[in-house]
Backbone and ligand atoms as CSV (ligand in chain L), in Angstrom:
chain,resi,resn,atom,element,x,y,z
A,1,MET,N,N,46.814,113.813,99.113
A,1,MET,CA,C,46.822,113.975,100.540
A,1,MET,C,C,46.246,115.413,100.887
A,2,ILE,N,N,45.257,115.440,101.623
A,2,ILE,CA,C,44.760,116.838,102.055
A,2,ILE,C,C,45.424,117.309,103.378
A,3,ASN,N,N,45.935,118.511,103.123
A,3,ASN,CA,C,46.575,119.186,104.234
A,3,ASN,C,C,45.923,119.106,105.607
A,4,GLY,N,N,46.597,118.974,106.696
A,4,GLY,CA,C,45.911,119.051,108.044
A,4,GLY,C,C,45.083,120.211,108.299
A,5,VAL,N,N,45.540,121.394,108.069
A,5,VAL,CA,C,44.756,122.596,108.432
A,5,VAL,C,C,43.367,122.635,107.370
A,6,PHE,N,N,43.670,122.287,106.310
A,6,PHE,CA,C,42.481,122.252,105.258
A,6,PHE,C,C,41.475,121.113,105.887
A,7,GLN,N,N,41.851,119.972,106.162
A,7,GLN,CA,C,41.031,119.016,106.714
A,7,GLN,C,C,40.298,119.403,107.931
A,8,ARG,N,N,40.957,120.185,108.765
A,8,ARG,CA,C,40.450,120.701,110.071
A,8,ARG,C,C,39.237,121.671,109.713
A,9,THR,N,N,39.479,122.592,108.754
A,9,THR,CA,C,38.382,123.423,108.249
A,9,THR,C,C,37.211,122.649,107.782
A,10,VAL,N,N,37.380,121.567,106.858
A,10,VAL,CA,C,36.371,120.762,106.301
A,10,VAL,C,C,35.501,120.170,107.400
A,11,ASP,N,N,36.299,119.603,108.382
A,11,ASP,CA,C,35.660,118.880,109.446
A,11,ASP,C,C,34.800,119.854,110.301
A,12,ALA,N,N,35.281,121.069,110.463
A,12,ALA,CA,C,34.609,121.999,111.177
A,12,ALA,C,C,33.233,122.389,110.491
A,13,LEU,N,N,33.199,122.710,109.087
A,13,LEU,CA,C,32.160,123.199,108.354
A,13,LEU,C,C,30.962,121.835,108.358
A,14,LYS,N,N,31.629,120.643,108.307
A,14,LYS,CA,C,30.653,119.433,108.364
A,14,LYS,C,C,29.817,119.607,109.513
A,15,ARG,N,N,30.264,120.140,110.595
A,15,ARG,CA,C,29.421,120.166,111.927
A,15,ARG,C,C,28.215,120.908,111.722
A,16,LEU,N,N,28.070,121.761,110.598
A,16,LEU,CA,C,26.868,122.565,110.388
A,16,LEU,C,C,25.815,121.896,109.816
A,17,PRO,N,N,24.523,121.975,110.214
A,17,PRO,CA,C,23.437,121.307,109.521
A,17,PRO,C,C,23.355,121.487,108.087
A,18,GLY,N,N,23.009,120.338,107.357
A,18,GLY,CA,C,22.690,120.534,105.954
A,18,GLY,C,C,24.073,120.446,105.154
A,19,ILE,N,N,25.184,120.355,105.844
A,19,ILE,CA,C,26.526,120.395,105.045
A,19,ILE,C,C,27.200,119.031,105.230
A,20,GLY,N,N,27.183,118.458,103.890
A,20,GLY,CA,C,27.882,117.088,103.922
A,20,GLY,C,C,29.308,117.314,103.578
A,21,PRO,N,N,30.060,116.240,103.558
A,21,PRO,CA,C,31.544,116.141,103.196
A,21,PRO,C,C,31.935,116.864,101.975
A,22,LYS,N,N,31.052,116.556,100.774
A,22,LYS,CA,C,31.439,117.391,99.676
A,22,LYS,C,C,31.171,118.741,99.535
A,23,THR,N,N,30.083,119.227,100.168
A,23,THR,CA,C,29.757,120.634,100.309
A,23,THR,C,C,30.983,121.413,101.250
A,24,ALA,N,N,31.248,120.592,102.343
A,24,ALA,CA,C,32.182,121.175,103.196
A,24,ALA,C,C,33.584,121.397,102.586
A,25,GLN,N,N,33.957,120.423,101.750
A,25,GLN,CA,C,35.296,120.545,100.920
A,25,GLN,C,C,35.234,121.694,99.916
A,26,ARG,N,N,33.952,121.824,99.239
A,26,ARG,CA,C,33.869,122.801,98.288
A,26,ARG,C,C,33.674,124.182,98.955
A,27,LEU,N,N,33.220,124.371,100.192
A,27,LEU,CA,C,33.286,125.660,100.919
A,27,LEU,C,C,34.808,125.809,101.339
A,28,GLY,N,N,35.405,124.766,101.717
A,28,GLY,CA,C,36.875,124.983,102.103
A,28,GLY,C,C,37.789,125.625,101.104
A,29,PHE,N,N,37.551,125.055,99.823
A,29,PHE,CA,C,38.498,125.554,98.663
A,29,PHE,C,C,37.785,127.022,98.273
A,30,TYR,N,N,36.571,127.312,98.491
A,30,TYR,CA,C,36.083,128.566,98.107
A,30,TYR,C,C,36.637,129.664,99.189
A,31,LEU,N,N,36.715,129.306,100.558
A,31,LEU,CA,C,37.368,130.081,101.451
A,31,LEU,C,C,38.842,130.441,101.170
A,32,LEU,N,N,39.421,129.335,100.843
A,32,LEU,CA,C,40.928,129.529,100.435
A,32,LEU,C,C,41.231,130.523,99.453
A,33,LYS,N,N,40.460,130.471,98.242
A,33,LYS,CA,C,40.358,131.341,97.224
A,33,LYS,C,C,39.862,132.811,97.451
A,34,MET,N,N,39.103,132.971,98.526
A,34,MET,CA,C,38.614,134.388,99.003
A,34,MET,C,C,39.686,135.283,99.423
A,35,PRO,N,N,39.582,136.602,99.171
A,35,PRO,CA,C,40.533,137.487,99.828
A,35,PRO,C,C,40.564,137.384,101.395
A,36,GLU,N,N,41.684,137.572,101.921
A,36,GLU,CA,C,41.850,137.220,103.479
A,36,GLU,C,C,40.766,138.100,104.075
A,37,ALA,N,N,40.737,139.410,103.751
A,37,ALA,CA,C,39.902,140.307,104.616
A,37,ALA,C,C,38.460,139.681,104.647
A,38,GLU,N,N,37.938,139.053,103.649
A,38,GLU,CA,C,36.616,138.676,103.658
A,38,GLU,C,C,36.421,137.472,104.492
A,39,VAL,N,N,37.458,136.633,104.480
A,39,VAL,CA,C,37.331,135.397,105.325
A,39,VAL,C,C,37.434,135.824,106.770
A,40,VAL,N,N,38.276,136.753,107.139
A,40,VAL,CA,C,38.416,137.145,108.424
A,40,VAL,C,C,37.018,137.861,108.943
A,41,SER,N,N,36.434,138.563,108.083
A,41,SER,CA,C,35.115,139.158,108.457
A,41,SER,C,C,34.001,138.184,108.763
A,42,ILE,N,N,34.139,137.103,107.906
A,42,ILE,CA,C,33.087,135.873,108.191
A,42,ILE,C,C,33.450,135.290,109.513
A,43,ALA,N,N,34.649,135.014,109.817
A,43,ALA,CA,C,35.165,134.404,110.897
A,43,ALA,C,C,34.804,135.267,112.183
A,44,GLN,N,N,35.050,136.485,111.994
A,44,GLN,CA,C,34.819,137.525,113.037
A,44,GLN,C,C,33.366,137.587,113.372
A,45,ALA,N,N,32.385,137.665,112.322
A,45,ALA,CA,C,30.943,137.649,112.474
A,45,ALA,C,C,30.519,136.516,113.419
A,46,ILE,N,N,31.189,135.265,113.078
A,46,ILE,CA,C,30.662,134.019,113.967
A,46,ILE,C,C,31.169,134.194,115.268
A,47,VAL,N,N,32.412,134.684,115.597
A,47,VAL,CA,C,32.810,134.844,116.948
A,47,VAL,C,C,31.998,135.934,117.537
A,48,ASP,N,N,31.542,136.956,116.917
A,48,ASP,CA,C,30.730,138.082,117.524
A,48,ASP,C,C,29.363,137.509,117.909
A,49,LEU,N,N,28.735,136.680,116.982
A,49,LEU,CA,C,27.495,136.074,117.108
A,49,LEU,C,C,27.356,135.360,118.546
A,50,LYS,N,N,28.433,134.505,118.972
A,50,LYS,CA,C,28.461,133.804,120.137
A,50,LYS,C,C,28.772,134.728,121.408
A,51,ALA,N,N,29.622,135.886,121.137
A,51,ALA,CA,C,30.010,136.791,122.161
A,51,ALA,C,C,28.905,137.763,122.519
A,52,LYS,N,N,28.194,138.153,121.531
A,52,LYS,CA,C,27.269,139.189,121.789
A,52,LYS,C,C,25.782,139.009,121.876
A,53,ILE,N,N,25.582,137.918,121.192
A,53,ILE,CA,C,24.085,137.585,121.269
A,53,ILE,C,C,23.770,136.423,122.199
A,54,ARG,N,N,22.731,136.584,123.007
A,54,ARG,CA,C,22.333,135.682,123.970
A,54,ARG,C,C,20.773,135.459,123.693
A,55,PHE,N,N,20.229,134.414,124.519
A,55,PHE,CA,C,18.672,134.189,124.539
A,55,PHE,C,C,18.237,134.932,125.672
A,56,CYS,N,N,17.066,135.696,125.364
A,56,CYS,CA,C,16.352,136.391,126.266
A,56,CYS,C,C,15.841,135.661,127.545
A,57,PRO,N,N,16.299,136.071,128.701
A,57,PRO,CA,C,15.927,134.967,129.757
A,57,PRO,C,C,14.361,134.857,130.044
A,58,VAL,N,N,13.601,135.726,129.453
A,58,VAL,CA,C,12.122,135.465,129.558
A,58,VAL,C,C,11.557,134.628,128.546
A,59,CYS,N,N,11.762,135.085,127.256
A,59,CYS,CA,C,11.098,134.263,126.110
A,59,CYS,C,C,12.027,133.495,125.181
A,60,GLN,N,N,13.368,133.574,125.431
A,60,GLN,CA,C,14.244,132.686,124.684
A,60,GLN,C,C,14.669,133.302,123.332
A,61,ASN,N,N,14.104,134.368,122.991
A,61,ASN,CA,C,14.293,134.944,121.728
A,61,ASN,C,C,15.758,135.573,121.779
A,62,MET,N,N,16.327,135.740,120.548
A,62,MET,CA,C,17.778,136.280,120.493
A,62,MET,C,C,17.713,137.712,120.844
A,63,THR,N,N,18.829,138.164,121.602
A,63,THR,CA,C,18.950,139.517,121.944
A,63,THR,C,C,20.359,139.849,122.110
A,64,GLU,N,N,20.667,141.253,121.980
A,64,GLU,CA,C,21.993,141.614,122.253
A,64,GLU,C,C,22.048,142.344,123.733
A,65,HIS,N,N,20.760,142.387,124.342
A,65,HIS,CA,C,20.515,143.181,125.560
A,65,HIS,C,C,20.067,142.331,126.664
A,66,ALA,N,N,19.832,142.850,127.852
A,66,ALA,CA,C,19.503,142.007,129.033
A,66,ALA,C,C,18.226,141.344,128.731
A,67,LEU,N,N,17.068,142.029,128.028
A,67,LEU,CA,C,15.855,141.364,127.661
A,67,LEU,C,C,15.715,141.643,126.208
A,68,CYS,N,N,14.931,140.907,125.426
A,68,CYS,CA,C,14.745,141.084,124.090
A,68,CYS,C,C,13.900,142.337,123.876
A,69,GLU,N,N,13.883,142.972,122.784
A,69,GLU,CA,C,13.120,144.120,122.586
A,69,GLU,C,C,11.494,144.011,122.587
A,70,ILE,N,N,11.099,142.816,122.393
A,70,ILE,CA,C,9.552,142.585,122.667
A,70,ILE,C,C,9.192,142.400,124.193
A,71,CYS,N,N,10.062,141.703,124.878
A,71,CYS,CA,C,9.791,141.591,126.274
A,71,CYS,C,C,9.928,142.893,127.067
A,72,ALA,N,N,10.889,143.715,126.549
A,72,ALA,CA,C,11.246,144.974,127.116
A,72,ALA,C,C,10.154,146.069,126.641
A,73,ASP,N,N,9.302,145.962,125.717
A,73,ASP,CA,C,8.451,146.860,125.069
A,73,ASP,C,C,7.199,147.037,126.031
A,74,PRO,N,N,6.922,148.088,126.713
A,74,PRO,CA,C,5.899,148.179,127.736
A,74,PRO,C,C,4.536,148.287,127.113
A,75,THR,N,N,4.467,148.350,125.645
A,75,THR,CA,C,3.183,148.641,125.078
A,75,THR,C,C,2.605,147.257,124.512
A,76,ARG,N,N,3.389,146.121,124.652
A,76,ARG,CA,C,2.932,144.776,124.365
A,76,ARG,C,C,1.772,144.328,125.253
A,77,ASP,N,N,1.001,143.539,124.784
A,77,ASP,CA,C,-0.191,142.874,125.305
A,77,ASP,C,C,0.462,141.664,126.135
A,78,ARG,N,N,0.465,141.798,127.467
A,78,ARG,CA,C,1.143,140.648,128.244
A,78,ARG,C,C,0.196,139.577,128.564
A,79,SER,N,N,-1.100,139.645,128.086
A,79,SER,CA,C,-2.047,138.598,128.441
A,79,SER,C,C,-1.790,137.393,127.381
A,80,ARG,N,N,-1.230,137.600,126.367
A,80,ARG,CA,C,-1.137,136.583,125.406
A,80,ARG,C,C,0.249,136.172,124.993
A,81,ILE,N,N,0.562,134.860,124.861
A,81,ILE,CA,C,1.849,134.397,124.521
A,81,ILE,C,C,1.727,133.404,123.221
A,82,VAL,N,N,2.463,133.689,122.101
A,82,VAL,CA,C,2.543,132.862,121.040
A,82,VAL,C,C,3.804,131.837,121.280
A,83,VAL,N,N,3.595,130.732,121.145
A,83,VAL,CA,C,4.647,129.805,121.379
A,83,VAL,C,C,5.190,129.285,119.910
A,84,VAL,N,N,6.543,129.490,119.701
A,84,VAL,CA,C,7.116,129.139,118.482
A,84,VAL,C,C,8.466,128.109,118.748
A,85,GLU,N,N,8.695,127.401,117.606
A,85,GLU,CA,C,9.736,126.442,117.944
A,85,GLU,C,C,11.187,127.349,117.686
A,86,GLU,N,N,11.268,128.133,116.732
A,86,GLU,CA,C,12.468,128.771,116.525
A,86,GLU,C,C,12.220,130.482,116.333
A,87,PRO,N,N,13.306,131.294,116.657
A,87,PRO,CA,C,13.055,132.596,116.425
A,87,PRO,C,C,12.684,133.032,115.130
A,88,SER,N,N,12.992,132.336,114.064
A,88,SER,CA,C,12.647,132.677,112.701
A,88,SER,C,C,11.118,132.662,112.463
A,89,THR,N,N,10.392,131.887,113.172
A,89,THR,CA,C,8.863,131.863,113.215
A,89,THR,C,C,8.234,133.292,113.953
A,90,LEU,N,N,8.966,133.526,114.801
A,90,LEU,CA,C,8.777,134.717,115.786
A,90,LEU,C,C,8.910,135.921,114.698
A,91,TYR,N,N,9.924,136.062,113.945
A,91,TYR,CA,C,10.126,137.231,113.145
A,91,TYR,C,C,9.140,137.104,111.918
A,92,ALA,N,N,8.808,135.962,111.553
A,92,ALA,CA,C,7.774,135.816,110.400
A,92,ALA,C,C,6.338,136.561,110.902
A,93,ILE,N,N,5.971,136.145,112.140
A,93,ILE,CA,C,4.801,136.715,112.661
A,93,ILE,C,C,4.881,138.305,113.011
A,94,GLU,N,N,6.066,138.577,113.541
A,94,GLU,CA,C,6.377,139.987,113.663
A,94,GLU,C,C,6.152,140.825,112.435
A,95,ARG,N,N,6.618,140.117,111.317
A,95,ARG,CA,C,6.567,140.890,109.960
A,95,ARG,C,C,5.216,141.222,109.698
A,96,THR,N,N,4.220,140.487,110.043
A,96,THR,CA,C,2.776,140.755,109.625
A,96,THR,C,C,2.383,141.979,110.377
A,97,GLY,N,N,2.880,142.388,111.503
A,97,GLY,CA,C,2.442,143.547,112.152
A,97,GLY,C,C,1.173,143.394,112.760
A,98,GLU,N,N,0.477,142.134,112.866
A,98,GLU,CA,C,-0.869,142.008,113.421
A,98,GLU,C,C,-0.859,141.632,114.736
A,99,TYR,N,N,0.192,141.095,115.273
A,99,TYR,CA,C,0.176,140.412,116.627
A,99,TYR,C,C,0.956,141.387,117.590
A,100,ARG,N,N,0.332,141.664,118.753
A,100,ARG,CA,C,0.871,142.722,119.673
A,100,ARG,C,C,1.231,141.981,121.028
A,101,GLY,N,N,1.051,140.742,121.268
A,101,GLY,CA,C,1.317,140.025,122.401
A,101,GLY,C,C,2.739,139.708,122.635
A,102,LEU,N,N,3.025,138.786,123.585
A,102,LEU,CA,C,4.414,138.260,123.791
A,102,LEU,C,C,4.742,136.935,122.987
A,103,TYR,N,N,5.830,136.499,123.162
A,103,TYR,CA,C,6.277,135.137,122.646
A,103,TYR,C,C,6.966,134.324,123.379
A,104,HIS,N,N,7.030,133.034,123.166
A,104,HIS,CA,C,8.036,132.134,123.793
A,104,HIS,C,C,8.627,131.393,122.787
A,105,VAL,N,N,9.951,131.183,122.797
A,105,VAL,CA,C,10.629,130.423,121.745
A,105,VAL,C,C,11.092,129.090,122.497
A,106,LEU,N,N,10.647,127.885,121.963
A,106,LEU,CA,C,11.137,126.638,122.531
A,106,LEU,C,C,12.503,126.268,122.233
A,107,LEU,N,N,13.072,126.749,121.146
A,107,LEU,CA,C,14.276,126.294,120.664
A,107,LEU,C,C,14.443,124.946,120.221
A,108,GLY,N,N,13.135,124.515,119.676
A,108,GLY,CA,C,13.270,123.091,119.263
A,108,GLY,C,C,11.905,122.490,119.383
A,109,ALA,N,N,11.728,121.243,118.910
A,109,ALA,CA,C,10.467,120.614,119.064
A,109,ALA,C,C,10.690,119.226,119.624
A,110,ILE,N,N,9.684,118.555,120.297
A,110,ILE,CA,C,9.966,117.286,120.914
A,110,ILE,C,C,9.830,116.253,119.653
A,111,SER,N,N,11.052,115.477,119.585
A,111,SER,CA,C,11.025,114.452,118.656
A,111,SER,C,C,11.877,113.310,119.147
A,112,PRO,N,N,11.021,112.201,119.573
A,112,PRO,CA,C,11.666,111.158,120.251
A,112,PRO,C,C,12.614,110.526,119.200
A,113,LEU,N,N,12.355,110.357,117.932
A,113,LEU,CA,C,13.182,109.681,117.094
A,113,LEU,C,C,14.654,110.447,116.868
A,114,ASP,N,N,14.696,111.705,117.185
A,114,ASP,CA,C,15.990,112.526,117.258
A,114,ASP,C,C,16.482,112.527,118.473
A,115,GLY,N,N,15.887,111.968,119.484
A,115,GLY,CA,C,16.342,111.943,120.861
A,115,GLY,C,C,16.062,113.421,121.625
A,116,VAL,N,N,15.245,114.212,121.101
A,116,VAL,CA,C,14.755,115.486,121.733
A,116,VAL,C,C,13.491,115.175,122.601
A,117,THR,N,N,13.767,115.419,123.754
A,117,THR,CA,C,12.743,115.074,124.855
A,117,THR,C,C,12.145,116.481,125.281
A,118,PRO,N,N,11.142,116.403,126.152
A,118,PRO,CA,C,10.554,117.780,126.621
A,118,PRO,C,C,11.499,118.560,127.551
A,119,ASP,N,N,12.515,117.766,128.044
A,119,ASP,CA,C,13.685,118.427,128.730
A,119,ASP,C,C,14.604,119.167,127.827
A,120,ASP,N,N,14.647,118.855,126.634
A,120,ASP,CA,C,15.635,119.633,125.687
A,120,ASP,C,C,15.100,120.879,125.141
A,121,ILE,N,N,13.759,121.114,125.099
A,121,ILE,CA,C,13.229,122.361,124.711
A,121,ILE,C,C,12.863,123.322,125.883
A,122,LYS,N,N,12.674,124.607,125.761
A,122,LYS,CA,C,12.361,125.431,126.835
A,122,LYS,C,C,10.968,125.372,127.289
A,123,SER,N,N,10.423,124.138,127.716
A,123,SER,CA,C,9.052,124.169,128.161
A,123,SER,C,C,8.862,124.455,129.528
A,124,LYS,N,N,9.964,124.068,130.329
A,124,LYS,CA,C,9.893,124.587,131.829
A,124,LYS,C,C,9.890,126.114,131.924
A,125,GLU,N,N,10.585,126.585,130.954
A,125,GLU,CA,C,10.623,128.044,131.056
A,125,GLU,C,C,9.272,128.900,130.769
A,126,LEU,N,N,8.512,128.062,129.953
A,126,LEU,CA,C,7.180,128.580,129.479
A,126,LEU,C,C,6.357,128.536,130.699
A,127,LEU,N,N,6.266,127.314,131.252
A,127,LEU,CA,C,5.329,127.076,132.465
A,127,LEU,C,C,5.617,128.052,133.574
A,128,ASP,N,N,6.887,128.450,133.762
A,128,ASP,CA,C,7.341,129.351,134.792
A,128,ASP,C,C,6.563,130.781,134.581
A,129,ARG,N,N,6.352,130.956,133.245
A,129,ARG,CA,C,5.732,132.296,132.939
A,129,ARG,C,C,4.269,132.435,133.239
A,130,LEU,N,N,3.651,131.242,133.523
A,130,LEU,CA,C,2.158,131.194,133.578
A,130,LEU,C,C,1.744,131.128,135.104
A,131,GLY,N,N,2.602,131.273,136.000
A,131,GLY,CA,C,2.281,131.205,137.337
A,131,GLY,C,C,1.375,132.251,137.937
A,132,GLY,N,N,1.356,133.474,137.400
A,132,GLY,CA,C,0.568,134.645,137.824
A,132,GLY,C,C,-0.951,134.518,137.036
A,133,ASP,N,N,-1.636,135.614,137.194
A,133,ASP,CA,C,-3.050,135.418,136.413
A,133,ASP,C,C,-2.865,136.393,135.312
A,134,GLN,N,N,-1.473,136.974,134.856
A,134,GLN,CA,C,-1.346,137.871,133.839
A,134,GLN,C,C,-1.713,137.258,132.455
A,135,VAL,N,N,-1.183,136.072,132.287
A,135,VAL,CA,C,-1.313,135.410,130.920
A,135,VAL,C,C,-2.686,134.642,130.814
A,136,GLN,N,N,-3.438,134.992,129.902
A,136,GLN,CA,C,-4.844,134.395,129.708
A,136,GLN,C,C,-4.993,133.522,128.512
A,137,GLU,N,N,-3.928,133.591,127.697
A,137,GLU,CA,C,-3.969,132.797,126.482
A,137,GLU,C,C,-2.708,132.490,126.089
A,138,VAL,N,N,-2.532,131.080,125.735
A,138,VAL,CA,C,-1.292,130.694,125.094
A,138,VAL,C,C,-1.584,130.070,123.743
A,139,ILE,N,N,-1.102,130.771,122.597
A,139,ILE,CA,C,-1.321,130.405,121.206
A,139,ILE,C,C,-0.149,129.511,120.772
A,140,MET,N,N,-0.528,128.294,120.397
A,140,MET,CA,C,0.529,127.300,119.832
A,140,MET,C,C,0.731,127.471,118.495
A,141,ALA,N,N,2.077,127.884,118.058
A,141,ALA,CA,C,2.333,128.356,116.715
A,141,ALA,C,C,3.505,127.397,116.419
A,142,THR,N,N,3.536,126.027,116.881
A,142,THR,CA,C,4.537,125.213,116.541
A,142,THR,C,C,4.239,124.749,115.060
A,143,ASP,N,N,5.199,124.143,114.432
A,143,ASP,CA,C,5.049,123.865,112.947
A,143,ASP,C,C,4.025,122.637,112.796
A,144,PRO,N,N,3.251,122.746,111.571
A,144,PRO,CA,C,2.275,121.748,111.436
A,144,PRO,C,C,2.810,120.422,110.832
A,145,ASN,N,N,3.760,119.815,111.668
A,145,ASN,CA,C,4.296,118.556,111.278
A,145,ASN,C,C,4.233,117.568,112.606
A,146,ILE,N,N,4.622,116.499,112.496
A,146,ILE,CA,C,4.487,115.421,113.625
A,146,ILE,C,C,5.154,116.054,114.804
A,147,GLU,N,N,6.358,116.624,114.846
A,147,GLU,CA,C,7.129,117.059,116.111
A,147,GLU,C,C,6.224,118.315,116.572
A,148,GLY,N,N,5.840,119.120,115.597
A,148,GLY,CA,C,5.183,120.358,116.084
A,148,GLY,C,C,3.800,120.081,116.896
A,149,GLU,N,N,3.200,119.061,116.243
A,149,GLU,CA,C,1.907,118.620,116.864
A,149,GLU,C,C,2.067,118.032,118.143
A,150,ALA,N,N,3.057,117.117,118.345
A,150,ALA,CA,C,3.325,116.363,119.475
A,150,ALA,C,C,3.777,117.361,120.637
A,151,THR,N,N,4.572,118.393,120.164
A,151,THR,CA,C,4.959,119.490,121.111
A,151,THR,C,C,3.718,120.301,121.665
A,152,ALA,N,N,2.888,120.711,120.772
A,152,ALA,CA,C,1.650,121.441,121.068
A,152,ALA,C,C,0.789,120.647,122.026
A,153,LEU,N,N,0.620,119.374,121.875
A,153,LEU,CA,C,-0.159,118.399,122.488
A,153,LEU,C,C,0.448,118.336,123.979
A,154,TYR,N,N,1.764,118.183,123.989
A,154,TYR,CA,C,2.408,117.888,125.253
A,154,TYR,C,C,2.263,119.191,126.196
A,155,LEU,N,N,2.410,120.344,125.629
A,155,LEU,CA,C,2.355,121.569,126.334
A,155,LEU,C,C,0.945,121.788,126.757
A,156,THR,N,N,-0.020,121.509,125.928
A,156,THR,CA,C,-1.406,121.839,126.232
A,156,THR,C,C,-1.864,121.027,127.418
A,157,ARG,N,N,-1.356,119.822,127.626
A,157,ARG,CA,C,-1.754,119.036,128.729
A,157,ARG,C,C,-1.236,119.483,129.971
A,158,LEU,N,N,-0.052,120.162,129.929
A,158,LEU,CA,C,0.554,120.958,131.051
A,158,LEU,C,C,0.012,122.187,131.489
A,159,ILE,N,N,-0.603,122.956,130.332
A,159,ILE,CA,C,-0.893,124.373,130.573
A,159,ILE,C,C,-2.382,124.442,130.979
A,160,LYS,N,N,-3.388,123.664,130.476
A,160,LYS,CA,C,-4.662,123.712,130.585
A,160,LYS,C,C,-5.152,123.464,132.143
A,161,PRO,N,N,-4.466,122.552,132.951
A,161,PRO,CA,C,-4.809,122.636,134.416
A,161,PRO,C,C,-4.591,123.936,135.081
A,162,LEU,N,N,-3.654,124.768,134.423
A,162,LEU,CA,C,-3.361,126.001,135.204
A,162,LEU,C,C,-4.376,127.021,135.019
A,163,GLY,N,N,-5.402,126.591,134.322
A,163,GLY,CA,C,-6.657,127.575,134.038
A,163,GLY,C,C,-6.200,128.653,132.902
A,164,VAL,N,N,-5.281,128.410,132.100
A,164,VAL,CA,C,-4.888,129.306,130.925
A,164,VAL,C,C,-5.485,128.713,129.636
A,165,LYS,N,N,-6.160,129.510,128.911
A,165,LYS,CA,C,-6.769,129.105,127.648
A,165,LYS,C,C,-5.653,128.815,126.584
A,166,VAL,N,N,-5.697,127.562,125.892
A,166,VAL,CA,C,-4.693,127.322,124.909
A,166,VAL,C,C,-5.293,127.224,123.557
A,167,THR,N,N,-4.832,127.932,122.591
A,167,THR,CA,C,-5.340,127.865,121.308
A,167,THR,C,C,-4.202,127.330,120.270
A,168,ARG,N,N,-4.673,126.865,119.089
A,168,ARG,CA,C,-3.805,126.431,118.105
A,168,ARG,C,C,-4.008,127.241,116.764
A,169,LEU,N,N,-3.035,127.678,116.129
A,169,LEU,CA,C,-3.229,128.217,114.810
A,169,LEU,C,C,-3.917,127.501,113.897
A,170,ALA,N,N,-4.904,128.103,113.125
A,170,ALA,CA,C,-5.690,127.490,112.180
A,170,ALA,C,C,-4.764,127.463,110.966
A,171,TYR,N,N,-4.823,126.369,110.251
A,171,TYR,CA,C,-3.856,126.205,109.075
A,171,TYR,C,C,-4.489,126.115,107.814
A,172,GLY,N,N,-4.132,127.237,107.048
A,172,GLY,CA,C,-4.271,127.265,105.523
A,172,GLY,C,C,-2.888,126.893,105.111
A,173,ILE,N,N,-1.984,126.653,106.028
A,173,ILE,CA,C,-0.715,126.304,105.929
A,173,ILE,C,C,-0.487,124.804,105.577
A,174,PRO,N,N,0.015,124.467,104.356
A,174,PRO,CA,C,0.133,123.026,104.029
A,174,PRO,C,C,0.809,122.356,105.160
A,175,VAL,N,N,0.403,120.990,105.531
A,175,VAL,CA,C,1.055,120.236,106.416
A,175,VAL,C,C,2.414,119.967,106.149
A,176,GLY,N,N,3.484,119.982,106.979
A,176,GLY,CA,C,4.848,119.662,106.684
A,176,GLY,C,C,5.712,120.887,106.335
A,177,ILE,N,N,4.987,122.069,106.037
A,177,ILE,CA,C,5.773,123.140,105.968
A,177,ILE,C,C,6.136,124.052,106.994
A,178,ASP,N,N,7.337,124.528,107.039
A,178,ASP,CA,C,7.660,125.427,108.153
A,178,ASP,C,C,7.004,126.501,108.349
A,179,LEU,N,N,6.522,127.105,109.512
A,179,LEU,CA,C,5.679,128.322,109.510
A,179,LEU,C,C,6.484,129.619,109.062
A,180,GLU,N,N,7.962,129.504,109.138
A,180,GLU,CA,C,8.610,130.610,108.684
A,180,GLU,C,C,8.665,131.038,107.375
A,181,TYR,N,N,8.127,129.931,106.641
A,181,TYR,CA,C,8.155,130.001,105.241
A,181,TYR,C,C,6.669,130.385,104.708
A,182,ALA,N,N,5.761,130.506,105.548
A,182,ALA,CA,C,4.267,130.864,105.112
A,182,ALA,C,C,4.411,132.466,104.780
A,183,ASP,N,N,3.530,132.836,103.925
A,183,ASP,CA,C,3.381,134.224,103.401
A,183,ASP,C,C,2.575,134.902,104.661
A,184,ASP,N,N,2.747,136.241,104.517
A,184,ASP,CA,C,2.113,137.086,105.642
A,184,ASP,C,C,0.489,136.877,105.784
A,185,VAL,N,N,-0.182,136.880,104.551
A,185,VAL,CA,C,-1.642,136.781,104.565
A,185,VAL,C,C,-1.990,135.350,105.300
A,186,THR,N,N,-1.257,134.238,104.844
A,186,THR,CA,C,-1.630,133.008,105.460
A,186,THR,C,C,-1.395,132.993,106.900
A,187,LEU,N,N,-0.384,133.649,107.485
A,187,LEU,CA,C,0.039,133.679,108.860
A,187,LEU,C,C,-0.982,134.540,109.498
A,188,ILE,N,N,-1.446,135.537,109.052
A,188,ILE,CA,C,-2.480,136.489,109.609
A,188,ILE,C,C,-3.766,135.775,109.861
A,189,LYS,N,N,-4.186,134.916,108.671
A,189,LYS,CA,C,-5.415,134.211,108.664
A,189,LYS,C,C,-5.366,133.283,109.698
A,190,SER,N,N,-4.344,132.472,109.782
A,190,SER,CA,C,-4.199,131.352,110.578
A,190,SER,C,C,-4.107,131.863,112.170
A,191,LEU,N,N,-3.613,133.017,112.365
A,191,LEU,CA,C,-3.737,133.636,113.706
A,191,LEU,C,C,-5.187,134.027,114.102
A,192,GLU,N,N,-5.702,134.609,113.113
A,192,GLU,CA,C,-7.204,135.066,113.302
A,192,GLU,C,C,-8.181,133.870,113.581
A,193,GLY,N,N,-7.907,132.775,112.872
A,193,GLY,CA,C,-8.676,131.593,112.933
A,193,GLY,C,C,-8.325,130.834,113.884
A,194,ARG,N,N,-7.435,131.012,114.974
A,194,ARG,CA,C,-7.020,129.973,115.748
A,194,ARG,C,C,-8.236,129.428,116.563
A,195,ARG,N,N,-8.064,128.065,116.891
A,195,ARG,CA,C,-9.058,127.251,117.663
A,195,ARG,C,C,-8.653,126.945,118.977
A,196,GLU,N,N,-9.558,126.756,119.998
A,196,GLU,CA,C,-9.097,126.491,121.412
A,196,GLU,C,C,-8.896,124.898,121.416
A,197,LEU,N,N,-7.917,124.606,122.132
A,197,LEU,CA,C,-7.566,123.129,122.446
A,197,LEU,C,C,-8.114,122.575,123.690
L,1,ZN,ZN,ZN,12.142,138.166,125.467
């Protein structure tokens, strides 16, 4: 018989992606054996994450401030927007130091099989940013898989009629690999070799 509190912890952990019942139970036992102060600090970090971090109202990147540091930086080139699925890809591109424009984080990709529709990603927020004539190019840096390609195609159809140039990263990146795991050189080359859609 598993204790109710323990089961509640396991059930909670199981709600995280990639954590099945066995892993959740193993993590539960692990937490039980850890010093209390360490467990409290993990729990507090999660509470702080939700309390202090929000999504930038302009680009949907993570931030602790009113705007993320990229949107708030007056030296960034405001004529270009790189569109990514998750903040992790934004950080991978930032790490290369080669891109000085802005970003837009979709917080997902269109995936009919998983029930993710265009309304579930931050596509409207992207289109809202293209109203003026400041943005001249939107660079699609969604992942090179079925969902990422479908998302890029969907957005391109909506953006091109607005008179904004749309480009797609060139891929030395193997199909099916998440962009966030691409090395810096591959990312730089694929940004330089982007083609117009
Ligand atoms: Zn931002």
